[in-house]
C-alpha positions as CSV (number, residue, x, y, z in Angstrom):
1,M,-134.5,36.9,-67.7
2,L,-131.6,39.3,-68.9
3,F,-129.5,41.2,-66.4
4,R,-127.0,43.7,-67.0
5,Y,-123.5,42.8,-65.8
6,K,-122.3,43.9,-62.4
7,K,-118.8,43.5,-60.9
8,S,-120.2,41.0,-58.4
9,F,-121.1,38.7,-61.6
10,E,-117.5,38.7,-62.6
11,K,-116.5,35.1,-62.0
12,I,-119.7,33.9,-63.4
13,A,-119.4,36.0,-66.4
14,M,-115.7,34.9,-67.0
15,G,-116.8,31.4,-66.8
16,L,-119.7,31.6,-69.3
17,L,-117.3,33.6,-71.3
18,S,-114.8,31.1,-71.2
19,F,-116.9,28.7,-73.5
20,M,-116.4,31.0,-76.5
21,P,-113.5,29.4,-78.6
22,K,-111.5,32.7,-78.7
23,E,-111.9,33.7,-74.8
24,R,-110.2,30.2,-73.5
25,E,-107.1,31.8,-72.4
26,L,-107.1,33.7,-69.1
27,K,-105.0,36.6,-70.4
28,K,-107.6,36.9,-73.3
29,L,-110.7,36.6,-71.1
30,Q,-109.4,39.1,-68.7
31,Q,-108.7,41.7,-71.4
32,T,-112.4,41.0,-72.8
33,M,-113.9,41.6,-69.3
34,H,-111.8,44.8,-69.1
35,I,-113.4,46.1,-72.2
36,Y,-117.0,45.4,-70.9
37,E,-116.1,47.2,-67.6
38,E,-114.5,50.0,-68.8
39,N,-116.2,51.1,-72.1
40,P,-119.7,52.0,-71.9
41,D,-120.3,51.3,-75.4
42,W,-119.7,47.4,-74.8
43,Q,-122.4,46.0,-72.5
44,L,-122.5,42.5,-71.1
45,Y,-125.9,40.6,-69.9
46,L,-126.3,37.4,-68.2
47,W,-129.5,35.2,-68.6
48,K,-130.9,33.6,-65.6
49,K,-132.7,30.5,-65.4
50,G,-134.0,29.7,-61.9
51,E,-131.4,30.5,-59.5
52,D,-128.5,30.2,-61.9
53,F,-126.7,32.4,-64.8
54,V,-126.7,30.2,-67.5
55,G,-126.0,32.1,-70.6
56,L,-124.1,35.4,-71.6
57,L,-124.7,37.8,-74.2
58,G,-122.0,40.7,-75.1
59,I,-122.9,43.7,-77.3
60,E,-121.3,47.0,-78.7
61,V,-123.8,49.6,-79.2
62,Q,-123.3,52.4,-81.8
63,E,-126.0,55.1,-82.9
64,E,-127.4,53.1,-85.7
65,Y,-126.6,49.5,-84.9
66,F,-125.4,47.1,-82.3
67,I,-122.6,44.1,-82.8
68,I,-123.1,41.2,-80.8
69,H,-119.5,40.0,-79.9
70,H,-120.4,37.4,-77.6
71,V,-123.0,34.8,-77.0
72,S,-122.4,31.8,-74.8
73,V,-124.6,29.3,-72.8
74,N,-123.6,26.7,-70.3
75,P,-123.1,23.4,-72.2
76,S,-125.6,21.7,-69.7
77,H,-128.2,24.0,-71.0
78,R,-127.6,24.3,-74.6
79,G,-130.3,23.2,-77.0
80,E,-133.1,24.9,-74.8
81,G,-133.4,27.8,-76.9
82,I,-131.5,30.2,-74.4
83,G,-129.2,31.8,-76.8
84,R,-132.2,32.7,-79.1
85,A,-134.2,34.0,-76.2
86,M,-131.1,36.3,-75.1
87,V,-130.9,37.4,-78.8
88,E,-134.6,38.4,-79.2
89,K,-134.5,40.2,-76.0
90,I,-131.5,42.1,-76.7
91,Q,-133.4,43.0,-80.2
92,Q,-136.4,44.4,-78.2
93,M,-134.1,46.3,-75.8
94,M,-132.0,47.9,-78.6
95,Q,-135.9,49.4,-80.0
96,G,-135.1,48.7,-83.9
97,K,-131.7,49.3,-84.4
98,E,-129.9,47.0,-87.0
99,M,-128.3,44.0,-85.6
100,R,-124.9,43.0,-86.5
101,A,-122.5,40.1,-86.0
102,T,-118.9,39.3,-85.6
103,E,-117.2,36.5,-87.6
104,E,-117.4,34.4,-84.4
105,T,-121.0,35.0,-83.9
106,Q,-122.5,35.1,-87.1
107,P,-123.1,31.4,-87.7
108,F,-125.1,31.3,-84.6
109,L,-127.3,34.3,-85.3
110,E,-128.0,33.2,-88.9
111,K,-129.6,30.3,-87.1
112,C,-131.9,32.7,-85.1
113,P,-135.0,33.9,-86.9
114,E,-135.7,37.4,-86.7
115,Q,-138.5,38.0,-84.2
116,K,-142.0,38.5,-86.0
117,A,-144.3,41.0,-85.0
118,E,-147.4,39.3,-83.4
């Protein structure tokens, strides 16, 4: 289940975000967290499985589209479809807006087929 980021989730979010290759350095990680906390167009979500948060998804919302900037899953939970589930859920939440990727998230998103209408 996808939860909107709250300040009380900060340490968990930073831990998950640090699995992104460009977010490993503490200073860069703190700058990224600051963007999500201060800019209302940048939204951070955490994926909860059981009692634990195991995934993170960060987007930037524009009028016609949204950009996925960060997709991260705890390494011990990779291969379980959590990343794909987060992408599918955010597509539903964005109600038909075009989904875009960054250079860093593009390879992962290309592996996630678009959600088909049932």
